N, C-alpha and C positions, 0 to 999 in steps of 0.2 A: 400580476401571474397567479393563480389561484395555489394554495398551499398540496404540494402531494402528499396523501392520505395514507400512511403507513401503518394504521391498526391492522393487523390481522392481517399485512403483508407476507409475502413469501421471500424471504430474503436470504442470500448464499453470501458465504463469507467466507475468502481463503485465510489462510494461514493464522485457523480460528484457535488453536493448541493454546498458545498464552498471551502475553504481553497484552498490545492493542486490537488483537482480534478477540482475545476472550471479551477486552473494554468492551468491543463494540456489541458481540454478541450481548453483552447484557443487558447496552442501553437499545438496540433493537428490540430484544424481550418487554422491558416495560413497555412497549409501546403496544404489546400482545402478536408482536410480529412471529413468524413461524419461520424457525431456522434452520439450515444448513450450515453444518460446520465441515470445510475442508483443512487440510493438515497432513503436510508429508510423515510427519511425526506421530505414529499409532499409540507408543508409549502416554507421551502428552495427552491426547485424543481422550484416553481413556476418562479422565479430572472432569475434562470437558462434556464428557457423554453422561457422567453422575450431577453434573451440573446442569445440563439442558437435557432432561430425559426423555421431551418429546421431539428435542431436534433428529434431525436427519445427520448423522455423524460418520464420516467417510475418510479415510485415508487415502490419501492421492497424490503423484509426484505432480506439479503441473506440468512438469519440462516435456512428458509424455499425452501428446497427443489424445489419444487414445484414453487414457485415463481420466481426463478432462472430459472427454463423452460420456464414457461408462456414469462420472459422476452427476451430468448433468441429467441422463437421463432418468439413473436413481431420484433425484430431486423432484423432476418432474412430474412422475411415477407416485411420487408420495406427496406432493404438493398440487399438484395439477400446473404448475409451470412458476416462472421466476420471476418476480417482481422489483428484484434488487438485487444488483452482483455487487458486492466489495470487492476489491482487486488490492488485497493486503498482504499477501505473502510475499515474502522478502529476505534476502542477504544483502550482508555489506562486507568489506574491506578496509583494512586500515595500511595503508604501507605507499610510502611514494611509487609514481609509476616505473623508474628505475630499477627499483626494488622488487617488482612485480612480476612473476610470471604470467603471459598470455592468458594460459588456463583457468586464474583466479578470474580474470577479467569476463572471462567466455563464460566460464559457472556464474557471475554476476549477470550477466546478462538472460542468462538462460533461464533464471529462477526470475528476476525482475520483470523483465521486458518479454521473452516468450512463453514464460507460464502466463501472463496476464493475458496474452493474443490468443494462448492456446483456449484458457478455460472461456474468453469473452465469446471467441469463435462457435464455441460449444454451446452458450447461452444465448446466442445473442437472438435466434428466430423464434424461443418462447421470450424476451424480451421484447422484441419486436411485438408479436402479437397483443402483448398484454399491455402495450406501451408504458415499458419500465423504468428504471435509471441505474447506472452506472457510477460506481464511485470508486476512484483512483485516490489511493493513498501514497502521493506522491512525498516531495522533501523539499528543504532549502536548494539542496542539491539537484533539482530538477528545474532550479529556473537561475541556478547562481553557480561558480566553482566553489567545490569545498577540499579544501589542502587533503590529501593524500587519500581522496576518494577517485580517481579516474575510473574506475570501471562501476561502482556505486551513483557515479553524478553523469556518468554515461547512458547509464540504462533508466534512471530517472527522467535526464532531456528526453530520450525517446521515447517515453510513455507519455510524456507528454504532446512530442509533435504526434505520435498515435491515436492520443483519445481527444486532441483538439480537431485533428482531420474527421474523426469518427464522428466525433460530437456533429460536423458539418452533414455526413451523408444521412445521419440520422433525423437531421431536423423533421424532414415529413413526417414522419412513424410517431412522435411526439416520445421517442427515448432520451433522457437526458442524462448528459454526460455532467460530471462535477471532480473536479480534482481538489484534491487535498494538499496542501505541501505543509506540516507541520514543522516547527525547528527540534532540536532533541528532546526526546519522546521518554520517560521514565520505564521502560522494559528492559529484558536481557538482552535486547538484539545486540548490543555492544560488546556486551559478555562473549557473544559467541561470533563476534565480527571474523574474518579471517584475516590470515597476515600474507604478505608478500609469496610464502611458498607455499600456500593453499590450507596450511593447520589454523588453527583457532590463534589469534594473536595473546600473547601477555603484555604487549606493548600498553602502557595508561592510555587513555582516552583525553583528549584534549576537547573542550566546548566552552561554549559564547554564553554565558544569562545559565538561568537555572535549567533543568530540566521540567519538560511539560509535564502534567500528573495525564497517565492513559485515558481516565474514565472522563478527563475535561476533551479530550481532543476526540475522545468516544461520541462524548454529548455534541461538540461544533460538528460533527460529521454527519450525524443523525440533523441536526436543524439544517448542513447546507443540501442534503439532499431532500429534505421535507421539501427546503423552499426554493427547492430548483436552481440554485446558484451553480454558476460554469467555472469558478476558481475562489478556494478559499487560502490563505495563510495562516497558519494558527500560532500563535506565541508573539510573545512582543518581538523578538529576534527574529521570527519570520517574516513579522509584519514589515520592520526597519530592513531587513535585506531586501526585501521584493521593492522596497522603494530604493533603496541604494541601488542593487545590481540594474534596476531599470533606468534611474534619471542618472545614477553618478557611480557609474562600474568600476570606476579606478578608484576612487576613493575605497569603496566596496572589498574592491580585491586588497588592498594595501591594509585594513582591517582586520579583513579574515586572514592574512598570511601572520601580521601581528600575532593574533589571537590561535593560531593554529600552529604556528611553526614547528612544536616540539613533532606533533605528528611525525616529520621526515626525519625526524634523529632514528640515528641506525643503534 
């Protein structure tokens, strides 16, 4: 299958104010893409607007369906349509389920899952019209258990179910759906992780292997969408985890629990 030409494409990125979202904006900008950057954090968007003066920059809460429709309308009005949607926005928590207020898990699900539902629903008519592409930033937690992150893993598993099915529905339209599952990425997301009570946790993070540079992840995402890939695991630990979780789930679980046991310390 021919590569997707991303030069000059209209690319909408959620969670674009910092971290991986900002790295994604830089990588797509290198291809000459016309950017639309969405984030709930209006203050952080200010620096994004300064870095990408030609981009459409909008503060939007993806949990609000009407805000998503408004944002997409502004992008279509400015760019004429949307060729690529990158569902990147997300939050995480780190706490044992028994110590976690259900409201925290509900919040994670609202942002990670329903936020992607809302913005994808709003953008889909334009994506279908232009035979575009959808990129979904998932995680190792999207296909395997990760200790202390029941709500996060649940939201990412839900994304896999949603977008794998949507891919099949959209096949006749020519819209590609690429699910990307990185291992631990070197961003400030974990510094903003919620604890079981809903406040930002001070509990030290446990991780397996080295963190992956966000610019390298952004480049892998770009190449995956360009090459019309269905699923990509990123990072050595990501590849090993995918293989073990698929072929030897009990072994994966034992190794994962051994590495991340401290996440359950009170």
